[in-house]
C-alpha positions in Angstrom: 102.0 133.2 98.5 101.4 130.0 96.8 103.9 129.3 94.6 102.9 125.3 93.3 101.3 122.7 94.5 102.7 120.3 96.9 100.8 117.6 97.7 97.1 116.1 96.7 95.7 113.9 100.1 93.5 111.6 99.9 90.8 110.8 103.1 90.3 106.8 102.7 88.6 104.6 105.2 91.3 102.4 105.3 95.0 103.0 105.1 95.7 99.3 104.3 93.8 98.7 101.7 94.4 101.8 99.9 98.4 101.2 100.4 98.3 98.7 98.7 95.9 99.7 96.0 98.9 103.0 95.1 101.4 100.4 95.9 100.7 97.2 94.6 98.4 97.7 91.8 99.1 101.5 90.9 102.8 99.8 90.6 103.5 103.9 92.8 106.5 104.1 94.5 106.1 104.8 99.0 107.7 107.8 99.7 107.1 107.3 103.8 104.3 105.5 105.5 102.4 106.1 109.6 99.5 104.7 110.8 98.2 107.8 109.8 99.5 109.7 106.7 101.4 107.4 103.7 103.1 109.4 101.0 103.7 108.0 97.4 106.1 110.0 95.2 108.4 109.5 92.0 109.2 113.4 91.8 107.0 116.4 92.4 103.6 116.8 93.7 103.3 114.1 96.5 99.8 112.0 96.8 99.5 111.8 100.2 96.6 109.3 102.4 95.3 110.1 105.7 92.4 108.1 107.6 89.5 109.6 107.2 87.2 110.7 110.3 84.1 108.6 109.8 85.3 105.1 108.2 82.5 105.7 105.5 84.4 108.5 103.1 82.0 110.2 101.2 82.4 109.9 97.7 82.5 113.1 95.7 83.5 113.2 92.2 84.0 116.9 92.0 87.7 116.0 92.0 90.1 113.9 90.0 93.8 112.6 91.0 95.5 112.6 86.8 98.4 110.9 86.2 100.0 110.9 82.5 100.8 107.2 81.1 102.6 105.7 78.6 100.8 102.5 76.7 97.2 103.5 78.2 96.0 100.3 76.7 99.0 97.7 77.9 98.2 100.2 81.6 94.4 99.5 81.4 94.5 95.6 80.2 96.9 95.1 83.7 94.4 96.7 85.8 91.1 94.9 84.4 93.5 91.9 85.4 94.1 93.0 89.0 90.5 93.9 89.0 90.1 97.6 89.1 86.9 99.6 88.6 86.9 102.0 85.3 84.2 105.3 85.9 85.2 105.2 82.3 86.7 102.8 79.5 89.0 103.7 77.6 88.7 106.0 74.9 90.4 108.1 72.2 89.6 111.6 73.0 91.1 114.4 70.9 94.0 115.0 72.6 94.9 111.9 72.9 93.4 108.3 74.8 91.8 108.4 78.5 90.3 106.5 81.0 89.0 106.5 84.5 89.6 104.5 87.4 88.2 104.3 91.2 89.9 103.7 94.3 89.3 101.4 96.3 87.6 104.2 98.3 85.7 105.9 94.5 88.1 108.6 94.4 88.5 108.9 90.5 92.1 108.5 88.8 92.4 110.4 85.4 94.8 108.1 82.7 95.6 109.8 80.1 98.2 108.9 77.0 99.0 112.5 74.9 99.2 112.2 71.6 102.9 113.5 70.1 100.5 116.9 68.3 98.7 117.3 71.9 102.1 117.1 74.3 104.0 119.6 71.8 101.2 121.7 72.6 101.1 121.2 76.4 102.9 122.7 79.3 104.9 119.9 81.0 102.7 119.1 83.0 99.1 116.7 83.6 95.8 119.8 83.4 93.5 117.5 84.1 90.6 115.5 81.9 87.0 115.8 83.9 84.4 112.5 83.6 82.3 115.0 81.5 
């Protein structure tokens, strides 16, 4: 049976451009890299990139990759300086602070800094926040 999510795999139109985005812009740790497969992981679930069969990747905003971050205000300022496209500007929510950015293919990436009260009530993993 299913035990846990092992990888989130994103189909991308340009492996080099997407690898540079996740490694150099977001600062993710490169686990392994080949022509048709790149993995990033600090611990736990792997974020993997795989070339799309078509050069134009169809935008599908029904799924987000989510990251908990510390000091989200500084993170967002740094991402703006790096010309990262924001789908949702940094806002205060009931659970903490939240923003959504887009990668080079338009995949949505949710960033959240939980308020300390919310963190105490959460199970110790990211549960996601929709762009709505």
